[in-house]
C-alpha positions as semicolon CSV with decimal commas, in nm:
position;residue;x (nm);y (nm);z (nm)
1;X;1,731;-2,900;-1,309
2;X;1,593;-2,938;-1,696
3;X;1,499;-3,269;-1,846
4;X;1,784;-3,485;-1,952
5;X;1,862;-3,475;-2,345
6;X;2,007;-3,855;-2,360
7;X;1,917;-4,006;-2,018
8;X;2,128;-4,258;-2,134
9;X;2,431;-4,033;-2,061
10;X;2,336;-4,051;-1,679
11;X;2,446;-4,411;-1,635
12;X;2,620;-4,471;-1,305
13;X;2,474;-4,129;-1,139
14;X;2,275;-4,091;-0,839
15;X;1,877;-4,150;-0,854
16;X;1,688;-3,945;-0,595
17;X;1,333;-3,905;-0,574
18;X;1,129;-3,569;-0,548
19;X;1,245;-3,505;-0,153
20;X;1,611;-3,558;-0,298
21;X;1,607;-3,891;-0,099
22;X;1,893;-4,100;-0,262
23;X;1,729;-4,417;-0,441
24;X;2,053;-4,569;-0,568
25;X;2,246;-4,547;-0,892
26;X;2,107;-4,558;-1,247
27;X;2,200;-4,873;-1,399
28;X;2,018;-4,875;-1,788
29;X;1,754;-4,745;-1,944
30;X;1,433;-4,938;-2,129
31;X;1,265;-4,761;-2,424
32;X;0,935;-4,790;-2,522
33;X;0,992;-5,056;-2,829
34;X;0,646;-4,865;-2,966
35;X;0,827;-4,469;-2,956
36;X;1,178;-4,573;-2,909
37;X;1,201;-4,341;-2,635
38;X;1,305;-4,388;-2,261
39;X;1,019;-4,509;-2,067
40;X;1,196;-4,685;-1,756
41;X;1,495;-4,709;-1,579
42;X;1,676;-4,983;-1,355
43;X;1,848;-4,852;-1,051
44;X;2,103;-5,035;-0,839
45;X;1,970;-5,055;-0,533
46;X;2,075;-5,297;-0,178
47;X;2,359;-5,379;-0,001
48;X;2,679;-5,449;-0,146
49;X;2,617;-5,870;-0,090
50;X;2,263;-5,817;-0,212
51;X;2,226;-5,585;-0,500
52;X;1,914;-5,612;-0,696
53;X;1,778;-5,330;-1,021
54;X;1,448;-5,196;-0,930
55;X;1,213;-5,017;-1,246
56;X;1,134;-4,678;-1,243
57;X;0,961;-4,461;-1,467
58;X;1,131;-4,171;-1,637
59;X;0,842;-3,954;-1,739
60;X;0,870;-3,621;-1,577
61;X;1,262;-3,694;-1,466
62;X;1,471;-3,450;-1,456
63;X;1,834;-3,409;-1,363
64;X;2,052;-3,173;-1,166
65;X;2,454;-3,174;-1,090
66;X;2,520;-3,499;-1,064
67;X;2,210;-3,641;-1,019
68;X;1,875;-3,781;-1,169
69;X;1,505;-3,675;-0,999
70;X;1,247;-3,912;-1,053
71;X;0,890;-3,803;-0,992
72;X;0,817;-4,133;-0,757
73;X;0,868;-4,181;-0,391
74;X;1,176;-4,360;-0,284
75;X;0,981;-4,631;-0,071
76;X;0,746;-4,691;-0,379
77;X;1,095;-4,753;-0,588
78;X;1,250;-4,952;-0,359
79;X;0,895;-5,172;-0,365
80;X;0,918;-5,198;-0,750
81;X;0,979;-5,557;-0,942
82;X;1,359;-5,596;-0,951
83;X;1,589;-5,815;-1,141
84;X;1,917;-5,916;-1,030
85;X;2,226;-5,730;-1,144
86;X;2,310;-5,968;-1,412
87;X;1,939;-6,042;-1,552
88;X;1,732;-5,974;-1,763
89;X;1,344;-5,847;-1,736
90;X;1,120;-6,142;-1,869
91;X;0,843;-6,054;-2,112
92;X;0,582;-6,203;-1,887
93;X;0,660;-5,971;-1,586
94;X;0,666;-5,653;-1,803
95;X;0,262;-5,596;-1,706
96;X;0,388;-5,627;-1,314
97;X;0,626;-5,342;-1,361
98;X;0,369;-5,106;-1,539
99;X;0,115;-5,187;-1,270
100;X;0,342;-5,126;-0,954
101;X;0,307;-4,761;-1,089
102;X;-0,017;-4,795;-1,196
103;X;0,040;-4,734;-1,558
104;X;-0,144;-4,886;-1,846
105;X;0,000;-5,177;-1,974
106;X;-0,033;-5,285;-2,379
107;X;0,171;-5,525;-2,525
108;X;0,295;-5,486;-2,878
109;X;0,060;-5,578;-3,149
110;X;0,181;-5,898;-3,232
111;X;0,248;-5,967;-2,862
112;X;0,594;-5,803;-2,878
113;X;0,803;-5,698;-2,578
114;X;0,688;-5,307;-2,449
115;X;1,057;-5,263;-2,294
116;X;1,357;-5,325;-2,434
117;X;1,702;-5,178;-2,292
118;X;1,907;-4,980;-2,458
């Protein structure tokens, strides 16, 4: 396995946890607005009639043949803050995404968003 050069190219591939349990499918990549580097991904989870997108950090993620492996266990990811499949993450909910993974959160200097979908 290796780190993905361009994680956006893996959209539609399976996302698995450290034990290779499938979590869902990579839907989108959110970059840190301060660095423009990939920070979080949204993963499609749920039953066909009740799909939602959950957020997972991309730090330490690696790719294998046809999948993206993240560093967080399936149960933690599935319990992460979620949005509808056609929704957007409200700016006021960004802190909850970081908090779920025990990551520090600080909005931009002018109070701007920390995450942007690419």
